[in-house]
N, C-alpha and C positions, 0 to 999 in steps of 0.2 A: 192810755194804758189803764186797764181795770184792776182793782185790788180785791175783786170779789174772791171769796173763799172757794178755792177749787174742790173742796170736799163736796161742795154743793152741785158741782158739774159732773155730768156722767163721763165715764172714760170711753174711749179715749178722746182727749181734748188737746188742742194745739197749746203747748206750753208757752207761757210769756214770761217775762222778766228779763233781768240782766244777769250775766255770769258774774258769779262771786269767787268761783274757784274751779279748777279743771284737774281731773285725774286720769291715771292710765287704767285702772281698774274700777269695777262697779263697787267692790268691797271698800276701797278708799273713799269714794264719794259717799257711800253709806255711813261710814265711819265719821265723815266730816258732819253730816247732818246729824247724826247721833250726839255728836259733841256740842253741836249748836242747841240741841233740845236738852243736853245736860246743863247748860248755861241759861236755860229758860228763855231762849229765843223762840219766837212764835213761828215754829216750823211749818205751819199750814200754808205758809206763803212760800215755800221752797220747793223746787222740783229737781229731780236728778233726770238729765237727758242724755242718753247715749247719742253720739255724734259720729259722722263718717262710718255708717253702717255698711256691713258687708255680709253676704250670704256665704257661708263656708259649708262645703260638702266634703266629708271625709270619707274616702272610699275605704270600706272595711274588708273587702274580699270579692272574689268572683262569685257570680251567680250561675250555678249549675242546674241542670235538671233535677238533680237529686237533692240539691238544697231548696229548690223551689217547692218541691214535693213535701219535704220534711217540714218547712216553714208552713205550708198550707195544712198539713196534717195537725201540726201542733196547734194552729188556729182553730181548726175543726174540732180538736179534742175539747177545748173549752166550750164551744157552742154545744157540742154533744152532751157534756156533762150537765150543762144547763138545761137542755131539753130532756135528758134523762132523769134528773132530779124533779123537774116538773111532771113528767109521765109517771114517776114512781109515787109521787104524793098523791096523785089522783087515781092510781091503779086499784083496781078491785081487790078486795081482801083476800089473801091467800096467794097473791102474786109475789114473786121474789123481787124484793127491793133492789138487791145488788145486781140480778140480772137484767134488770130494766135499766140501770144506770150503766152497766158495762155495754149493753146493746146500744145505748145513746153515745157512749164514748166511741164505740166501733163505727158506728154509721157517720158519726160527726167527723172522725179521723179520715175516713174513706172519702167523704164529700169534700173535706178540706184539701185532701191530696190531689183529687182531681181538679179542683178549682185552682190550686196553685200550679199545677201542670198546665192547665188551660192558659192561666195568665202569662206563664213563661212562654209558652208556644205563641201567644198573641203578640209578643214584643219583636218575634222574628229575629232575635239576636241584636237588636239595636241597643240594649241596655243590659249587658250581661255582667253586671257588678251590683255589689250591695253597698249602701252608703248610709251615713246619717247626716243630717244638716241642721244648722242653726244660724241665727243672725247674731253677729258679733259687732260690738261697737269699738272704734279705735281709741275713743276717749269718752269720759263721762263728765259733763258739765253739771255744776250745781248753780241752779238759777234762783234768783229771789225776786219776788213782786213787791211792790209798795214803797212806801216812804222810808223803810228801814234798810235798804240796800247797802249802803255804805257802812252801816253799823254791823251788818252781817258780814261783809268783806273784811272789815277790821277785826272782829271777833275771830274769823277763821285764821287770819294771818298771825293774831296773837296767840292762839292755841297751837298753830304749827310751829311758832317760835318757841313755845314751851315744851314741845315735844310731845 
């Protein structure tokens, strides 16, 4: 087992060390490491590792043709604003700054709406819902590397007993 400072290693790297504590939430694990730091423990040898990972997808609603068009148009508005601003900055003198931006917005929204509708049609009804997803850990372990593992474990136990 190496005790090399992990700050010198590029992320992501496989964490090493032994568990010194386990928590149900990331905030609790983070608080434990913060308390170790407050006690001037060398926290550069400590890692927080989420275990028992799960991909959670929360369905937020139905995907309809109208919703796909609206989302595409909204996305296109941002692109149209960007293009309109660029064109307005380099437009010949005497051109209407606002008219160029408005035209960029209109074209961007129209293009986005068409692309949103095309994307919706391409799914063929196989995914007619909108969702958001994320990776969630069931537990968070605090690991420690090096010769001070027992010291870290005892320190966390003492701090937990003190409240």
